[in-house]
N, C-alpha and C positions, 0 to 999 in steps of 0.2 A: 299193240292190239289194233286190229283192223275194224272193218265196218260192221261186224256182228259180234254177238257175245262170244265168250271163249268156246262154247259149243253152241249148236243151233238152238234157238229158243224153243222149238217144238220138243226137242229131246230133253230139255231141261224143265219141263213142266213139273211142278211140285206135286207130290201125291195128295196134298190137301191144299185148299185155297188158303192163301196167306191171310193173316189177321190184319195186316196193313200193307198198302202199296205206296211206295215213295217214288215220285218222279224227280230226278235230278236233271236240271236244265243246264247243260254245259258239261263238256268232258275234258276241260283243262285241269290244271292242278286242283282248283277248288272243288270241282265236281268229282274228280277221282278220289281225293281225300275224304270227301263226304261219303262216297260209296264204300270205301274201305272201312270206315267207322261203322256204317250201318250194317255191313256184313259181318263184323267181328264183335260188336258190342254184346256183352253178356245179356241174355234175355231177348236178343233180337232174332232168334231162329225163325220167327214167323213174319219177318219183315222181307218183302220182295222189293227189289230196287231196279228201276229202269233208268239208264243214263241216256239222255237225248243229246247227241252231239252232231252238229251240222255236217262236219267233215267225216264223221264216223271213225276218226282216229283219236284215241284217248291220250291224255297226259301231256298234250303239247300246248294248245292255246297260243296266245300271242307271246307269252313270256318264254316258253320252252319249245316253240315250234321251229326255231332256227336249226339249220343243218351245218352251220359254220362252226367248226371246233374251236375257233378263236373267240367265240362269244362265251364268256365265262359267267358263272354265278357270281353275285356280289355278296354272298354270305358264305362263310367257311363251311366246309363239308360237315363238320361235327354238329352244326346247328340245323341241318336240313333233313333230318329223319322224318319219315311220314308218321311216326308214332311219338306221342308226347312222352311215353314212359320207356321208350327204347331208343335213346339218343344215338346209339352206335349202329343203328340198322342200315343207314346209307353206306357207312364205311364197310360194314360186313358184306353188303351187296357188291360194292366196288371191288372188294377182294375176291369174291366169288367169280366175278365177271372179268377179271384181269385189268381193272382200271386202277388209277391212282388212289391210294388209301391214306394219303396224308390228311389227318383230321383238321389241320390248319390250312389246307389247300382249297382251291376254288375249281370245282369240276366244270367242264363244258355244260352249257344249258341243255344241249341235246341229250347228254348222259342222264341228266335228272329226269327228262321225259321218259327215257327208257326205264329208269328206276321206278317211276310211278306206274308204268305199264306192267312191269314185272311184279310189283307189289300187289296190284289189283288182281292180276292173274293168279297169284298164289293163294288168294282168299276167295276167289270166285267159285260159286256153285250154282245150283239150280235156281237160286233166288235172284241172280243177276241177269238182266237183259240189256243189251246195248242197241239203240236204234239210231241209224244214220238219218240225217235230215234235219232241217231247221224247223224249230217250233215257232209257229206264227200266231197261235192263240191258245188260251187256256180258259175254259168255260166252266163256271160253277154249276153244279148239279143240285137239283132239289133234293133235300135230305142229306146233303153233304158230299164231299168229294168233287172231283173235277174231271173234265174231258181235256185231254192234251191233243191238240191238232198240230200235226207235223208232216209236211210234204205229202199231203193227200191221205194220211192215215189218222185214225182217231183211237186213242187208248184212254182208259179210265184209271184214275189214281185217287188215293185218299189224301195224300199230302204232296206238296211241291216244294222243292228247294231250288231257288234261283242261284246258280253258281256260274254265271256267264262270264265271270272274269272281267278283264278290261275291254272297253269299247274301242273302236277305231278313233284316231285323233280327231279332235274338233276341227272344224274348217278354219283355215287361216283367214284372219281378218286384217287387212292392211288399209290404213287411212280410213277406217270406218266401214269398209266394204269387204264382203267375202271374196276371196281371190277366185276368179273364174277358172274353169278348165282351160288348159293350154298344154301344148306338147311338152313344155319344159316344167310344168307343175306336177310334182310327184306328191299326191295328197296323202299317201300312206307310206311311211318309211320302210315297211316290210314288203313293199312291192319291189323286191330285189331284181325282178326281171327288167323293170324299167331302168333301173340304175345300171344293170349289166350291159344294156344296149347302148349306153352313152360312150362317146369316143374315149380312147385311152388317154388323151391329153385334156380331158374335160375338167371344168371347174364347177363345183356344186356348192350352193349356199344351203346350209342346214339351219332351219329355224328351230332352235332348241339346243340346249347344251347338257341335257341329262343323259341317263344311261342308254336310252333308246338311240339318241343321236350318236353316242360313242360306238355302240355295236354296229350301227349302219355305216358309220365312217370307216371302221376297220374293214368291213367287207368291200366297200367302195374303193378305198385306197390300196388295199392289198392286191386287187385285181390288176392294177396297172401302176407302175412306178411314176408315171408322169401326171397322174391325177392330183387335184388339189381340192380341199374343202375349206370353206369359210363357215364357221359356226357362229351363230348370233343369238343372243337372248337379251332380255331386259337388263339383267345384271352381269351377264357374261361369266357366271360361275360354273365351273366344272365340278362334278362330284369330287369330294376328297378321296384320299387313297387309304386303303387298309395298310397297316404296317405289321412287322413281325409281332406275333402274339406276345403281349407282356404277361409276366407272371403276377403282376399286381393288379387287382381289380379295384373298383371304386364304388362304394355304396353311399348314395346320397340320402339325406334325411327324407322321411316321407313328406310328400307335398300335401299340404292341407289348405282348405279354404278359409275365408273367401279369397278368390284368385282372379287376377286379370291377366291379359296377354303380356303386358309389359313386365309385370311382376314375375310371370313364368319365365320369360326370356332372361330377366335379371338373375333369377334363381340359378338357371343353367350357367350363366357367366360366373357367378360366385363359386359354383362348384368346380368349374374349370380352374379358376385361380387357386382354390384350396387344394385341388389335386396336384397342380403344377408345383405348389410349394412343397409337396411331399414327393416330388419326382415322378408323378403319375401323368401319363399322356391324356389329353382331352378325350381321346377315343374311348378310354375306359369309363369316362363320365357319361358319354352318350350311351354306351352299352349298358351301364348300370342303371340308367334312367328308363330303359325300355320297358321293364315290368310296370312302371308307374305311368306310362304315357297315356294309356286309355283312361285311367282314373283321373289324371290331370285334365284331360279333355272334358270329362264330365263336370269338372268343377268350374269350367268357363261357361258363362251364359252365352246366348246366341251372338250378341253384339261383340263380346270379347273373342269368341271363336272367329268371327269375321275379321276382327282387327288382327288376330294372330295370322290369319291367312294373308292379309294384305301386307303386313309389316315384317313378320318373323318367319313365316313358313319356309321360304326358300333357303334362308340361312340355316335352318334346322335340317332340311332335307339333304343338302349337299354334304352334311356331316353324318346324317343317319344312314343314307343310302350311298355307301362308298364303293369305289372301284377296286377290283382285284389288283395287286401290285403289277402283275404281268400286263394288264390292260393299260395301267398308268404309264408303264415303261414304253409301250407302243406309241401312246399319244405324245410323250416327250420326244421320241425319235421323229415322229411326223412334224412336230413343231420345229425341231432343230433343223430339219431338212427344208423347212419352208412350205411343206405340203399341207399343213393345218394351221389355221389362224382362228383364234377365238376373240370375238368382239362383243362389247356391251352396247346397249342402246336400242335394240329392237329394230325391226324393219319398218321404215317410214313410208316407202313408196316402191312400187314395182312397175317397170315399164316393159311392155311386151315388145320384143325385137324379133318376132317371127319364131325361129327355132331356138332362140335364146332369150334371156331377159336381163334387164338392168335393175339391180337391187340397190336401193339407197338405205343405208344403215346409220342410225343414230346421228350424233353430231361429230364432225371432224373426221369422218371416214369417207374416202373416195368411193363412188359407186362401183359395184362389182358386176361385171358382165359374166353371166353364168349360163351354163348349159342346162342346169336343173335347179329348181328351188324345191327343197324337200321339207315336208311338214313333219318335224320331230318334236312337236309341242307336248306330246304325251297323250294318254288316253282321254277321251271325252268322258266326263262324269255326269253331265246334266241330262237326265233322262227326258226332260221336257223338250229337249232339242234333238233327241235321238231319232234316227230314221229306222231303227230296228223294229220290224213288224210286231214282235211279241211285246216289247215295251209299249208301243203305241196301243196295242189291243188291251193290255192290262191297265193302262191309264184310262182308256175310254170306258172300261168296265168298272172303274172305281176300285180296282184291286191294289194297284201300285201308285205311288206318288213320290216325287223327289223329296229328299230331305231339305230343310230350310236353306242350306248352303249350296244345294245342287251338286253335292259331292257323290251322290249315289241315291239309294232308296231310303225312304223313311221306314225305320225299323226300331224295335226296342233294343236295349243293350244286349239281349240274348238272341237277337236275330229274327224275331217274329215280325212279319210285315205289318205296317200300319197303313190304313187307307187314307184318302185325302182329309177325312175328319178326325184322324188320330185314333181310330178304332182298330183293334186287332182284326186281322184277316185270318179266319180259322184255317189251319192246315197249310199256311204259306210261310216260308222261311227264306232267308238269304245267307249266303256264306261268301266271305272274301271281299274283294274290292267294292261291291255295292254297299257295304256297311261302313265305308270310310267316313261319311258324314256323322254317323252316330259314335264311332269309336276312334276316328282319325287313324290309328295304327291298325290297318286291316288289309294290307297288301302283301305281306311277307309270309313265308311258309310257317314259321313258328306260331303266328297268330291264326292263320287259316286252319291249320291242323287242330288247334284248340277249338275253334268255332265248329268245325266238322264234328268233333267229338261231342260238343254240347248239343248240336242238332240231333245227333244219333240218340243221345240220352233222352231228349224230349220225345222222340218217336216211341221209344220203349216205354216211357212213362205213360203214354196214351194207349198202349196196347190193351190193358184191361177194359177200358171204356169202349174201344172198338170191338173187342170180342163180345162184350155184352150187347152192344148195339146191333151187331150183324149176326151173332150166333156162330161165327166161324171159329 
């Protein structure tokens, strides 16, 4: 889908003014899933939806914007439907469009973007408008509603859904200082043009060993067989690998309170041991715990959530967010060829050597002279440090505030925004990664599609009140 709505906004004018107007800020997966639910929910015939997407291209965002077919989803196709009640929808779409229909397989990320675009187009009607341009302010109106300011235009809405997805990576800090700009400093791992221009025999240090670093390494290494990557992180953990789907599932007991971070980690370990005794792989334990993850997070108080992040989160995440087997096989080949090295210890010092840099890593590792230092530390979550104009404006207006752990926005468990005083902000919601601080599990499609459906239901529930208030 391109920079306008499926047909021109003027030709799509509804015969009657809508009872409620919803502005969705962000046109990646979170925004598109929100729009799909708003357009299809029973009773939502009077809901008009405007998606504001800076690029004008929907369904992509950071997660699915790649054009490299070697970048695969890290969730099996059978779990990636846009619909909570139609789990086969993605597979049916894949069959219709001539793609792989293996329910246990891992589709290219770019294919999932196409699926989101096609799914939205299939439900779009006169109620949908897509506006290209970055939203830089949202202004409350006397009597309710908001003005949305985007690229020199102003529109009015009754409700706002912040679905901006993941932010750019946080700035690299080395030895207490933010790493300054340099020709060899690639601050954004998705700046593939900068990597493409590097010599064919170049060495790059990737700071981070997660899924973003892996995708970027695949593109970088596959372009030239003489290139080399050194990945470094504090622990040096790569994501674990998916294995062939087991027929045996594992259902853990319900987690109850009181609960602390260490006890939660111990519970997981106990379940792994119990499963192994029955011949069940630990992956089934992780997958079986997923429905309980958000509830368990709610049982931890703030100090225990902080302790979990400091002590246990990385150990959980490398097991929870696993690699497709094909991706893991590529990495093994790179390592066997000596083209990929993974080190623990973090970056301690970086010395500018003009067009190159010298990177000092942990203890016991020789310095690496690199043509590029690439920031693959993952998305920034602290909105108090964000340079995004909209988030700055919302903070200054007292509309948005960071959650206490700076993992996203302060919200209720059902996605309503909370101001800096903990009060509800009328007509403001969040979907997807911005809710990580409240829910922890909030970045994968199964959770995002559920959130999108909940927000849509909330809008329909408000319709009688808005019809009464406006007479529309």
